[in-house]
C-alpha positions as CSV (number, residue, x, y, z in Angstrom):
1,M,-38.8,-29.1,13.8
2,L,-38.6,-28.0,17.4
3,A,-39.9,-24.6,18.3
4,C,-39.0,-23.0,21.2
5,Q,-40.8,-19.7,22.4
6,A,-39.3,-15.6,21.4
7,A,-35.6,-17.0,20.8
8,E,-33.8,-14.9,20.0
9,R,-31.6,-15.5,16.3
10,V,-30.6,-13.7,13.0
11,L,-31.4,-15.1,10.4
12,W,-28.2,-15.6,8.1
13,P,-27.2,-15.6,4.6
14,P,-27.4,-18.9,2.7
15,G,-24.3,-21.1,4.0
16,S,-24.1,-20.1,7.1
17,E,-23.5,-22.9,9.8
18,A,-26.6,-22.0,11.8
19,R,-29.9,-21.0,10.3
20,I,-33.0,-19.8,12.3
21,L,-36.4,-19.5,10.3
22,R,-39.3,-17.5,11.8
23,Q,-42.5,-18.4,12.4
24,L,-45.5,-16.1,13.3
25,R,-48.7,-18.1,14.9
26,P,-51.8,-16.2,13.6
27,G,-53.3,-14.1,17.2
28,G,-50.0,-15.9,18.8
29,S,-46.9,-14.7,19.8
30,P,-44.1,-15.2,17.5
31,H,-42.0,-18.7,17.7
32,W,-38.3,-19.2,16.3
33,L,-37.7,-22.3,14.1
34,L,-34.5,-24.4,14.5
35,T,-33.9,-26.0,11.9
36,K,-32.0,-29.6,11.2
37,E,-28.8,-27.6,10.5
38,A,-29.2,-24.8,12.9
39,A,-26.4,-25.2,15.5
40,P,-26.6,-26.6,19.1
41,L,-26.4,-24.8,22.3
42,A,-27.6,-27.3,24.8
43,T,-29.8,-30.3,25.0
44,L,-33.4,-30.2,26.0
45,A,-33.0,-32.6,28.7
46,S,-29.8,-30.8,30.1
47,L,-31.6,-27.4,29.9
48,A,-34.5,-28.7,32.2
49,S,-31.5,-29.3,34.5
50,L,-30.0,-25.9,34.4
51,A,-33.4,-23.9,35.1
52,S,-32.6,-22.8,38.2
53,V,-28.7,-21.1,36.7
54,M,-30.6,-19.8,33.7
55,S,-33.5,-17.7,35.1
56,R,-33.7,-16.5,31.8
57,T,-34.0,-19.7,29.9
58,S,-37.7,-20.0,28.2
59,K,-40.1,-22.6,28.2
60,L,-39.6,-25.5,25.6
61,R,-41.8,-27.1,23.8
62,R,-41.0,-30.8,24.2
63,G,-43.5,-32.5,21.2
64,R,-40.3,-33.7,19.0
65,A,-37.9,-33.7,21.5
66,A,-37.4,-37.4,20.9
67,R,-36.0,-37.3,17.6
68,P,-32.4,-38.9,17.1
69,W,-30.6,-35.3,16.3
70,R,-31.8,-33.7,19.4
71,R,-32.3,-29.8,19.0
72,F,-31.3,-27.1,21.4
73,C,-32.6,-24.0,22.7
74,T,-31.4,-20.2,23.9
75,A,-32.4,-18.1,26.1
76,P,-36.0,-15.8,25.8
77,L,-35.7,-12.7,23.7
78,N,-34.2,-10.3,25.8
79,P,-35.8,-6.6,24.8
80,A,-32.1,-4.8,24.8
81,L,-31.2,-7.2,21.8
82,Q,-34.3,-6.6,19.5
83,T,-32.2,-4.1,17.3
84,P,-30.4,-5.7,14.2
85,Q,-27.3,-6.9,15.9
86,T,-23.9,-4.4,15.7
87,W,-22.0,-7.7,17.1
88,C,-22.1,-10.8,17.0
89,A,-20.8,-14.2,18.9
90,V,-20.0,-17.8,17.6
91,F,-18.3,-21.0,19.9
92,I,-16.7,-24.0,18.2
93,N,-17.9,-27.3,19.5
94,L,-17.1,-31.0,18.3
95,A,-20.7,-32.7,18.0
96,R,-19.4,-35.4,20.3
97,R,-18.3,-32.6,23.0
98,A,-21.6,-32.4,24.6
99,D,-20.0,-31.6,28.5
100,R,-17.9,-28.9,27.0
101,R,-21.7,-27.1,25.5
102,L,-22.5,-27.9,28.8
103,Q,-19.8,-26.5,30.8
104,L,-20.0,-23.0,28.3
105,V,-24.0,-22.3,28.9
106,H,-23.0,-22.8,32.5
107,V,-20.2,-20.0,32.9
108,L,-21.8,-17.9,30.8
109,A,-25.3,-18.1,31.9
110,E,-24.7,-16.4,35.7
111,A,-23.6,-13.0,34.4
112,N,-23.3,-13.2,30.9
113,S,-27.0,-13.3,29.7
114,A,-26.1,-10.8,26.9
115,V,-23.3,-13.2,25.4
116,L,-25.7,-16.6,25.9
117,S,-29.0,-15.1,23.9
118,R,-27.0,-14.8,20.4
119,L,-24.7,-17.2,21.0
120,L,-24.2,-19.4,18.0
121,R,-22.7,-22.6,17.6
122,V,-20.3,-24.0,14.9
123,D,-20.1,-27.4,13.8
124,A,-16.1,-28.4,14.6
125,V,-14.6,-30.2,12.4
126,D,-13.9,-33.7,13.7
127,G,-10.0,-34.4,13.6
128,R,-10.8,-38.2,14.3
129,A,-12.8,-38.7,11.0
130,L,-9.9,-36.7,8.9
131,D,-8.3,-37.8,6.1
132,L,-4.4,-36.2,6.1
133,E,-4.3,-37.8,2.9
134,S,-7.2,-36.0,1.1
135,P,-6.2,-32.7,-1.4
136,D,-9.3,-30.9,0.0
137,L,-7.3,-30.1,3.2
138,L,-5.2,-28.3,0.5
139,D,-7.7,-25.3,1.0
140,Y,-6.9,-24.8,4.7
141,I,-3.1,-26.0,5.4
142,T,-0.1,-25.3,3.1
143,K,1.3,-28.2,1.0
144,E,4.4,-28.0,3.3
145,A,2.9,-27.9,6.4
146,L,0.4,-30.9,5.6
147,E,3.4,-33.2,4.0
148,V,5.0,-32.6,8.0
149,A,1.4,-33.3,9.7
150,Q,1.4,-36.7,7.6
151,E,5.1,-37.6,8.5
152,A,4.0,-36.7,12.3
153,Q,1.0,-38.9,12.2
154,R,3.2,-41.9,10.8
155,V,6.0,-41.8,13.0
156,G,3.9,-40.7,16.1
157,A,5.4,-37.3,17.3
158,H,3.9,-35.6,19.6
159,T,3.2,-32.0,19.9
160,I,3.4,-31.6,23.3
161,V,5.2,-33.6,25.9
162,H,4.5,-32.8,29.7
163,K,5.6,-33.6,32.9
164,D,3.3,-32.9,36.0
165,G,1.8,-30.4,34.2
166,E,4.7,-28.2,33.4
167,L,5.6,-28.0,29.6
168,V,8.9,-30.1,29.0
169,K,8.7,-29.6,24.7
170,F,6.4,-27.9,22.6
171,H,6.6,-28.6,18.8
172,D,3.9,-26.6,16.6
173,H,3.8,-28.6,13.9
174,L,0.2,-30.1,12.6
175,T,-2.0,-32.8,14.0
176,A,-5.2,-34.5,12.5
177,G,-6.8,-32.3,15.3
178,G,-5.0,-29.3,14.3
179,V,-6.1,-29.1,10.8
180,A,-9.5,-29.8,12.1
181,C,-9.5,-27.1,13.9
182,A,-7.9,-25.0,11.0
183,M,-11.0,-26.2,9.2
184,S,-13.3,-25.3,12.3
185,H,-12.1,-21.7,12.6
186,Y,-12.0,-21.2,8.7
187,K,-16.0,-22.0,9.3
188,A,-16.2,-19.5,12.6
189,L,-14.5,-16.5,10.4
190,R,-17.1,-17.5,7.4
191,T,-20.5,-17.3,10.0
192,V,-19.1,-13.3,10.6
193,A,-17.8,-12.7,7.9
194,E,-21.6,-13.4,6.0
195,H,-23.7,-11.7,9.0
196,P,-25.8,-9.5,7.6
197,T,-25.9,-6.9,10.3
198,A,-22.6,-7.4,12.5
199,E,-19.9,-5.1,12.9
200,W,-18.0,-7.2,14.2
201,G,-17.9,-11.2,15.5
202,L,-17.0,-12.6,19.0
203,I,-15.1,-16.3,18.5
204,L,-15.0,-18.5,21.2
205,E,-13.8,-22.3,22.0
206,D,-16.1,-24.5,23.9
207,D,-12.9,-25.2,26.6
208,I,-13.7,-21.8,28.2
209,Q,-13.9,-22.2,32.1
210,A,-14.1,-18.6,33.3
211,L,-14.5,-15.3,32.5
212,V,-15.5,-11.9,33.7
213,P,-18.8,-10.7,34.1
214,D,-20.8,-8.7,32.1
215,V,-18.0,-9.3,29.4
216,H,-19.9,-7.8,26.2
217,E,-19.8,-4.2,28.2
218,V,-16.2,-4.7,28.8
219,I,-15.1,-5.7,25.1
220,A,-17.2,-3.0,24.3
221,K,-15.1,-0.1,26.1
222,A,-12.0,-1.6,25.1
223,V,-13.0,-1.6,21.3
224,Q,-14.0,2.1,21.7
225,R,-10.3,2.9,22.8
226,L,-8.9,1.2,19.9
227,P,-7.6,3.3,16.7
228,A,-10.4,3.5,13.9
229,S,-8.4,0.7,12.2
230,W,-8.2,-2.2,14.1
231,D,-8.7,-5.6,12.8
232,A,-8.7,-8.0,16.0
233,L,-8.9,-7.6,19.8
234,F,-7.6,-11.3,21.7
235,L,-9.6,-11.4,25.0
236,G,-7.9,-14.5,26.4
237,Y,-4.8,-16.3,25.2
238,H,-2.2,-18.9,26.9
239,G,0.2,-18.1,29.4
240,G,-2.3,-15.2,30.6
241,V,-4.3,-14.9,33.7
242,L,-8.2,-13.8,34.2
243,D,-8.3,-10.2,35.7
244,G,-8.9,-9.8,39.1
245,F,-6.6,-13.3,39.5
246,G,-3.6,-11.4,40.7
247,P,-0.1,-11.7,39.0
248,G,-0.3,-15.3,37.6
249,G,2.4,-17.4,37.6
250,R,5.9,-18.1,36.1
251,D,4.2,-18.2,32.2
252,T,2.3,-14.8,32.9
253,E,5.2,-13.3,34.2
254,Q,7.0,-14.6,31.3
255,E,3.8,-12.8,28.6
256,H,4.2,-9.6,31.0
257,T,7.8,-9.3,30.2
258,R,6.9,-9.6,26.7
259,A,3.9,-7.1,26.7
260,Q,6.1,-5.0,28.4
261,F,8.4,-5.3,25.8
262,E,6.1,-4.8,23.2
263,L,4.7,-1.8,24.6
264,Q,8.2,-0.6,24.6
265,I,8.1,-0.9,20.7
266,D,5.0,0.7,19.9
267,E,5.6,3.7,21.9
268,M,9.1,3.9,20.0
269,R,7.3,3.6,16.5
270,G,4.6,6.5,17.5
271,V,2.4,4.5,14.3
272,D,-1.0,6.3,15.8
273,G,-2.4,8.0,18.5
274,F,-3.1,4.7,20.1
275,C,-1.5,4.4,24.4
276,G,-2.0,0.7,25.3
277,S,-1.0,-0.5,28.8
278,V,-0.1,-3.4,30.4
279,D,-1.5,-2.2,34.0
280,R,-4.7,-1.1,34.8
281,G,-3.5,2.5,36.4
282,L,-6.1,5.0,35.9
283,L,-8.3,2.9,34.1
284,S,-11.6,2.1,35.5
285,E,-13.2,-1.6,36.8
286,E,-15.0,-1.9,33.7
287,E,-11.8,-1.8,31.7
288,V,-8.4,-3.2,30.9
289,P,-5.6,-2.7,29.5
290,V,-4.7,-3.3,26.1
291,L,-1.7,-3.1,23.9
292,R,-0.8,-3.9,20.3
293,M,0.6,-6.8,19.5
294,Y,4.0,-7.0,17.7
295,S,4.0,-11.0,18.0
296,P,1.8,-13.7,17.5
297,L,0.0,-15.7,20.4
298,Y,-0.9,-19.5,21.2
299,G,-4.4,-19.9,22.2
300,L,-7.2,-18.7,20.2
301,Y,-10.1,-19.5,22.3
302,A,-11.5,-16.2,23.1
303,W,-10.6,-13.1,20.1
304,V,-13.0,-10.4,18.3
305,V,-12.6,-10.0,14.6
306,R,-13.9,-7.0,12.7
307,K,-16.1,-8.5,9.7
308,E,-14.3,-7.1,6.9
309,T,-11.0,-8.7,8.5
310,A,-12.7,-12.0,8.8
311,A,-13.1,-12.0,5.0
312,R,-9.6,-11.0,4.5
313,L,-8.7,-13.9,6.8
314,L,-10.6,-16.1,4.5
315,Q,-9.0,-14.8,1.4
316,E,-5.4,-14.2,2.5
317,A,-4.5,-16.0,5.6
318,F,-5.5,-19.6,4.3
319,P,-4.2,-22.2,3.7
320,V,-2.3,-21.5,7.0
321,G,1.3,-23.4,7.2
322,G,1.0,-24.2,11.0
323,Q,-1.3,-24.4,14.0
324,V,-4.2,-21.9,13.5
325,D,-3.7,-19.8,17.0
326,H,0.4,-19.0,15.8
327,A,-0.7,-18.9,11.8
328,L,-3.4,-16.1,12.1
329,S,-2.2,-13.9,14.9
330,L,1.1,-13.9,13.0
331,W,-0.9,-13.1,10.0
332,L,-2.9,-10.2,12.1
333,V,0.7,-8.9,13.5
334,Q,2.2,-8.9,10.1
335,N,-0.4,-7.6,7.8
336,G,-3.1,-5.5,10.2
337,H,-4.0,-3.9,13.4
338,S,-4.1,-6.7,15.9
339,F,-4.7,-6.0,19.5
340,K,-4.8,-7.9,23.1
341,V,-5.6,-7.4,26.5
342,A,-2.6,-7.5,29.2
343,P,-1.9,-10.6,30.3
344,R,-3.1,-10.3,33.8
345,H,-6.1,-9.1,33.0
346,L,-7.3,-11.5,30.3
347,L,-11.2,-11.5,29.9
348,F,-11.8,-14.7,29.1
349,F,-9.6,-18.3,30.3
350,S,-8.9,-21.4,29.1
351,P,-5.8,-23.7,30.5
352,K,-2.9,-24.8,28.5
353,S,-3.1,-28.2,27.2
354,E,-0.7,-29.5,29.9
355,V,-2.7,-28.8,32.5
356,G,-6.1,-29.7,31.4
357,L,-4.6,-32.7,29.9
358,D,-7.8,-32.6,27.8
359,S,-7.6,-31.1,23.8
360,D,-9.0,-32.4,20.7
361,I,-6.2,-30.6,18.8
362,Q,-3.1,-31.3,20.6
363,T,-0.9,-34.9,20.5
364,M,0.6,-35.7,24.3
365,A,3.0,-37.6,25.9
366,H,4.3,-38.0,29.6
367,L,8.0,-37.6,29.7
368,D,8.6,-40.5,31.8
369,H,6.3,-42.8,29.2
370,L,8.6,-41.1,26.1
371,L,11.8,-41.8,28.1
372,A,10.6,-45.5,29.1
373,D,10.7,-46.4,25.4
374,P,14.1,-45.3,23.6
375,E,13.0,-46.1,20.4
376,H,10.6,-44.0,19.6
377,C,12.2,-41.6,21.8
378,E,14.7,-41.3,19.1
379,E,12.1,-41.3,16.5
380,Y,10.6,-38.3,18.0
381,M,14.0,-36.4,18.4
382,A,15.2,-37.8,14.5
383,F,11.5,-35.7,13.3
384,I,12.0,-32.5,15.1
385,N,15.8,-32.3,14.0
386,S,14.7,-32.8,10.6
387,I,12.6,-29.9,10.4
388,Q,14.2,-27.1,10.1
389,S,13.5,-24.0,12.3
390,A,12.2,-20.7,11.8
391,E,15.1,-19.3,13.8
392,N,17.7,-19.7,11.8
393,P,20.1,-16.7,11.7
394,E,20.8,-16.7,8.0
395,A,17.3,-16.5,7.3
396,M,16.9,-14.0,9.6
397,A,19.5,-11.8,8.1
398,Q,18.5,-11.9,4.7
399,S,15.1,-11.1,5.8
400,I,16.8,-8.1,7.0
401,E,18.9,-7.6,3.8
402,L,15.6,-7.6,2.2
403,A,14.8,-4.7,3.9
404,E,17.0,-2.6,3.1
405,A,16.6,-3.3,-0.5
406,K,13.0,-2.4,-0.1
407,V,13.7,1.1,1.9
408,E,16.2,2.0,-0.8
409,A,13.9,1.6,-3.0
410,S,11.2,3.4,-1.3
411,K,13.7,6.6,-1.2
412,E,14.5,6.8,-4.9
413,A,10.8,6.1,-5.5
414,F,10.2,9.1,-3.3
415,Q,12.9,11.1,-4.5
416,A,11.3,11.0,-7.9
417,L,8.3,12.5,-6.1
418,M,10.5,15.2,-4.3
419,D,11.9,16.5,-8.6
420,L,8.6,16.9,-9.6
421,P,8.0,20.7,-9.7
422,E,5.1,22.2,-8.2
423,D,3.0,22.6,-11.7
424,A,3.5,19.2,-12.6
425,E,0.3,17.4,-14.1
426,P,-2.1,15.9,-11.8
427,L,-1.8,12.6,-13.5
428,Q,1.9,12.9,-13.8
429,M,1.8,13.5,-9.7
430,Q,-0.6,11.0,-9.2
431,S,1.5,8.1,-10.9
432,V,4.8,8.9,-9.0
433,L,2.7,9.5,-6.0
434,S,1.1,6.0,-6.4
435,K,4.8,4.5,-7.4
436,A,6.1,6.1,-4.0
437,A,2.9,4.8,-1.6
438,A,3.7,1.6,-3.0
439,A,7.4,1.3,-2.4
440,Q,6.8,2.6,1.3
441,T,4.4,-0.3,1.9
442,E,6.3,-3.1,0.4
443,A,9.2,-1.6,2.6
444,T,6.9,-1.5,5.5
445,T,5.8,-4.7,5.2
446,A,9.6,-6.4,4.8
447,I,10.2,-4.5,7.8
448,Q,7.1,-5.9,9.8
449,A,8.2,-9.5,8.1
450,A,11.7,-9.1,9.5
451,R,10.7,-7.6,13.0
452,V,8.0,-10.3,14.2
453,P,10.6,-13.5,14.0
454,L,13.0,-11.0,15.7
455,V,10.7,-9.8,18.6
456,E,9.9,-13.5,19.0
457,R,13.3,-14.8,19.4
458,L,14.1,-12.1,21.7
459,Q,11.7,-12.5,24.0
460,K,11.6,-15.9,24.8
461,A,15.3,-15.7,25.4
462,K,14.4,-13.3,28.0
463,A,12.2,-14.9,29.3
464,D,14.2,-18.0,29.3
465,G,17.2,-15.8,31.1
466,V,19.1,-16.0,27.9
467,T,21.8,-13.7,27.6
468,T,24.2,-12.4,24.7
469,D,27.1,-13.3,27.3
470,T,26.1,-17.3,27.3
471,S,24.9,-17.0,23.7
472,E,26.2,-15.7,20.4
473,V,23.4,-16.4,18.2
474,L,21.1,-14.3,20.6
475,K,24.0,-11.2,20.5
476,E,23.7,-11.7,16.3
477,F,19.9,-11.8,16.8
478,Q,19.8,-8.5,18.7
479,E,22.7,-6.4,16.4
480,M,20.1,-7.9,13.5
481,F,17.2,-5.8,15.6
482,A,19.2,-2.9,16.2
483,K,19.3,-2.4,12.2
484,L,15.6,-2.1,12.0
485,A,15.2,1.1,13.6
486,P,17.0,3.2,11.6
487,L,15.3,1.7,8.3
488,Q,11.7,2.5,9.9
489,T,13.6,5.8,11.1
490,K,13.8,6.6,7.4
491,L,10.8,5.4,6.1
492,D,8.6,8.0,8.7
493,E,11.1,10.2,7.2
494,Q,10.6,9.5,3.9
495,R,6.8,9.7,4.5
496,R,6.7,13.7,6.1
497,D,8.5,14.9,3.0
498,A,6.4,13.0,0.5
499,N,3.3,14.3,2.9
500,D,4.4,18.0,3.1
501,K,5.1,17.7,-1.2
502,E,1.8,16.1,-1.4
503,H,-0.1,18.8,0.7
504,R,1.5,21.6,-1.5
505,F,0.9,19.9,-4.9
506,V,-3.0,19.6,-3.4
507,A,-3.0,23.1,-2.6
508,T,-1.6,24.1,-6.2
509,C,-4.4,22.2,-7.6
510,L,-7.2,23.4,-5.6
511,M,-5.8,27.2,-6.7
512,Q,-5.8,26.0,-10.3
513,E,-9.9,24.6,-9.6
514,A,-10.6,27.4,-7.7
515,S,-9.1,29.9,-10.9
516,E,-10.9,28.0,-13.5
517,M,-14.0,27.9,-11.2
518,F,-14.0,31.2,-10.7
519,K,-13.9,32.2,-14.2
520,V,-16.6,29.8,-14.7
521,L,-18.5,31.7,-12.3
522,D,-18.0,35.0,-14.2
523,D,-19.3,33.6,-17.2
524,K,-22.4,32.9,-15.3
525,L,-22.8,35.9,-13.9
526,E,-22.2,38.4,-16.6
527,K,-25.2,35.5,-18.6
528,L,-27.3,36.8,-15.6
529,N,-26.5,40.3,-15.8
530,E,-27.9,40.0,-19.5
531,T,-30.8,38.1,-18.4
532,A,-31.7,40.5,-15.6
533,A,-31.6,43.6,-17.6
534,M,-34.9,44.2,-17.7
535,F,-35.1,43.6,-14.1
536,T,-31.8,45.9,-12.7
537,A,-31.9,48.7,-15.7
538,S,-33.7,51.8,-14.9
539,R,-34.2,50.8,-11.3
540,G,-37.0,48.3,-12.3
541,E,-39.2,50.3,-14.0
542,E,-39.2,48.7,-17.4
543,L,-39.8,45.4,-15.0
544,Q,-42.5,47.4,-13.1
545,A,-44.2,48.6,-16.7
546,L,-44.6,45.1,-17.8
547,V,-46.2,43.7,-14.5
548,R,-49.0,46.5,-15.3
549,L,-49.0,45.9,-19.0
550,G,-50.1,42.2,-17.8
551,H,-53.0,43.9,-15.4
552,L,-54.4,45.9,-18.0
553,L,-54.4,42.9,-20.7
554,E,-56.3,41.3,-18.5
555,V,-59.1,44.0,-17.3
556,L,-59.5,44.6,-21.4
557,R,-59.6,40.8,-21.8
558,R,-62.7,40.5,-19.0
559,H,-64.0,43.9,-20.6
560,M,-64.0,42.1,-24.3
561,A,-65.8,38.6,-22.9
562,A,-68.4,41.0,-21.2
563,T,-69.7,43.0,-24.0
564,S,-68.8,40.8,-26.6
565,K,-66.4,43.4,-28.4
566,T,-63.9,42.6,-31.0
567,P,-60.1,43.4,-30.3
568,A,-60.6,45.5,-33.2
569,V,-63.3,47.2,-32.0
570,L,-61.9,47.9,-28.9
571,F,-58.7,49.2,-30.4
572,A,-60.9,51.9,-32.3
573,E,-62.6,52.9,-29.3
574,L,-59.2,53.3,-26.9
575,A,-57.4,54.9,-29.9
576,K,-60.2,57.6,-30.4
577,A,-60.6,58.4,-27.0
578,S,-56.7,59.1,-26.6
579,G,-56.4,61.3,-29.2
580,E,-55.5,59.4,-32.4
581,S,-58.3,57.4,-34.8
582,S,-55.3,55.3,-36.2
583,R,-52.9,54.8,-32.8
584,L,-53.7,54.0,-29.2
585,M,-51.2,56.9,-27.4
586,P,-50.1,56.0,-24.4
587,A,-50.0,59.3,-22.9
588,G,-53.7,58.7,-23.5
589,I,-54.5,55.9,-21.8
590,V,-56.2,56.9,-18.6
591,T,-59.2,59.3,-20.6
592,A,-59.4,55.9,-22.7
593,L,-60.0,53.4,-20.0
594,K,-62.5,55.8,-18.0
595,S,-64.5,56.4,-22.0
596,L,-65.2,52.7,-21.7
597,Q,-69.1,51.8,-21.7
598,P,-70.2,49.9,-19.7
599,E,-67.3,51.2,-17.5
600,P,-64.9,47.7,-16.4
601,P,-65.8,46.8,-12.7
602,D,-62.4,46.1,-11.7
603,L,-61.1,49.5,-13.6
604,A,-60.8,51.5,-10.1
605,D,-58.1,48.0,-9.4
606,L,-56.8,48.8,-12.6
607,L,-55.9,53.0,-12.2
608,G,-54.9,52.8,-8.1
609,T,-53.7,56.0,-7.2
610,E,-52.7,59.0,-9.2
611,E,-49.1,57.5,-9.1
612,E,-49.7,54.3,-10.3
613,Q,-51.8,56.2,-13.1
614,E,-48.6,57.4,-13.9
615,Q,-47.0,54.0,-14.9
616,L,-50.0,52.9,-17.3
617,P,-48.7,55.3,-20.2
618,A,-45.2,53.2,-19.5
619,A,-47.1,49.9,-19.9
620,V,-48.5,50.6,-23.0
621,A,-45.7,52.0,-24.5
622,Q,-44.2,47.9,-23.9
623,M,-46.9,46.8,-26.7
624,D,-44.7,48.5,-29.0
625,P,-41.4,50.4,-27.5
626,E,-39.4,51.5,-30.4
627,E,-42.6,53.2,-32.3
628,A,-43.8,54.6,-28.7
629,A,-39.9,56.3,-28.3
630,N,-40.9,58.4,-30.5
631,E,-42.2,61.5,-29.6
632,D,-45.8,61.5,-31.2
633,G,-45.4,57.4,-31.3
634,G,-48.4,55.7,-30.8
635,V,-49.6,51.7,-30.8
636,S,-51.2,50.2,-33.9
637,S,-54.1,47.9,-34.1
638,E,-51.5,45.6,-35.3
639,K,-49.5,45.4,-31.7
640,F,-52.5,45.5,-29.8
641,E,-54.2,42.5,-30.9
642,E,-51.5,40.9,-30.6
643,H,-51.1,41.3,-27.5
644,M,-54.2,40.8,-26.7
645,K,-53.9,37.1,-28.2
646,L,-54.0,34.4,-25.2
647,S,-51.2,31.8,-25.3
648,Y,-50.6,28.9,-23.2
649,L,-47.6,26.7,-22.8
650,C,-48.3,23.2,-22.6
651,V,-46.5,21.3,-19.4
652,A,-47.8,18.0,-20.0
653,V,-49.1,15.9,-22.4
654,V,-52.9,16.8,-22.5
655,T,-55.6,15.4,-25.2
656,M,-57.5,17.7,-27.8
657,T,-61.0,17.1,-27.9
658,S,-63.3,18.5,-30.7
659,A,-65.7,19.7,-28.1
660,K,-65.4,21.6,-24.5
661,E,-67.9,18.6,-23.1
662,V,-66.3,15.5,-21.4
663,G,-66.3,12.4,-24.0
664,S,-66.1,14.5,-27.0
665,E,-64.0,13.3,-29.7
666,T,-60.2,13.4,-29.5
667,V,-58.3,15.1,-32.2
668,R,-54.7,14.6,-30.8
669,K,-52.2,14.7,-28.3
670,L,-50.7,18.2,-27.1
671,E,-46.8,17.7,-26.2
672,V,-45.0,19.3,-23.9
673,N,-44.0,22.6,-24.6
674,E,-46.0,23.6,-27.2
675,V,-48.1,27.3,-27.3
676,L,-51.6,27.4,-27.6
677,E,-53.8,30.4,-28.5
678,A,-57.3,30.8,-26.5
679,L,-59.6,31.5,-29.1
680,G,-62.5,31.5,-26.4
681,A,-63.0,32.0,-22.5
682,A,-62.4,29.0,-20.3
683,R,-65.8,27.8,-18.8
684,R,-66.7,25.3,-15.9
685,E,-68.5,22.0,-16.9
686,P,-71.2,21.5,-14.4
687,Q,-71.7,17.9,-14.5
688,S,-67.6,16.8,-14.1
689,G,-66.4,20.6,-12.5
690,L,-63.3,20.6,-15.3
691,V,-62.6,24.0,-15.8
692,R,-62.4,23.8,-20.1
């Protein structure tokens, strides 16, 4: 292993392509150990040569740099990035393309250290070592697409035919490199999906040649403007031009026209409150125009994807049926909420394969070389013509018919919802609502599936200058597209009616629930009134009497303890002083208390003011309310002695001993809620300080 001083990384869960382990040296600064499985970013030798560019590159320990599998390191820890990452960044790179690793480091180092500091390498699958006959590939590529790739490899069919940097013919069948590219993007998506803290991930390919400064800040502001349901944002794609480099060429003009068309569709649909744009307009220099996508893209070299969406792509978008950039972006258009920066304002730039002529994915041939071999040229054209085009008018017409059928089914499901009475049972309403929602989801999916290829075909025709005057097929496509708008309108009307119905139903349910809750509340209030009767009856006089009785009993118990009198003796003294020998008369309680010898030390506090003395007869009467209610009624000796007993409620399990001393023999355990009578006064243990 090789240690590098405080290089920032996050420990990915097991199974990720990059794994970094932290080690703390006693009394020293933290080091990060890059394991053999860790992903390289730049070679040690090349980092030394880049020191003038990467001002933040850390000092490296080169003790074991001579290993044949040399490790790589990044910039030192940025204090602003020490908190758990809310976004991560990965780049896909072949082990044999060290030149591209260095190029990426170079373009990032000058003004994008925040991205560079957290960038992790995903070890790309190499198409040169790939066997297209392997059944393991079916986890990533559909059977049909793999068979086409095998046939293309057999006949040597090219994906790109070019001349002088211009594209002459492109066919999107898979090559061995294309299959490997799909597998590599699968690994990159898995890395994002498994990140422990990131909410979204930036995925880059290693052939990026330029990007805007402080791109992470521009991305963050773009993401903030997206609706909460966004899934992916494409930051660079073929046909666009880097932000700040003008209008671009013919390709950019075509992409700009496509973007304007998509913007019109989005405004017509009014999906949510998001407002896209193709020009900067009122946006600040730190912001770029973003719009919703209605057609797939070519070029998957720079995009951000939410963590949850990355997991969905792994589960639902694979195996892909074509080149991975088109396949994933098509899936996102049809099944998610995807967006892109406007074509004249890309944040990252990578040239097309026919321009850069350095592709590990596409198979390319110069037109002159292809024409120079008539036999191979004929075989190539036979291969292209043998593959059924996705732009088949009959197939598109069938997709329109399917969408119409789904909308009609949705209409029937929503009519069943509208026919339900307002007082329908909640379970019945929930069942009908679920069926209606499922039917509308199917209809929406069918409309989207029909719209995407139509939009793509119409955009291509417009970019190529084809009109309905010269193409009957295009005219047919436009008529098909015109059928989609009323279908979407019908769905929107159903949704509005269903929302109104649901709101009324929810309001009815809430009223029923509120009525039931008020009934329960009334019952509880009635029980509360019964329980609190002593506190509220007679303006609380009964409660005051009980409080005064408690105070009186405490004074009498202390007097008994001080004079060693029994309850019977004390009762006899009080009864006699109150005017009766056999009963304690409430009216004479004040006289009886004053007659006690010796006088209780806290008697004056008990008697209080004259008004408080007047409350004592009522307190004594609480010992036997029924008897005291009689004109000459008083408290018997039995009632008096019963009240003089002191009882305790056990609130926790405690040990009962045979004596008060600590260490005495345990008799048993007292359980919670047991009621105990005190047989003697409590005293404090001198050694332990415990009151027993």
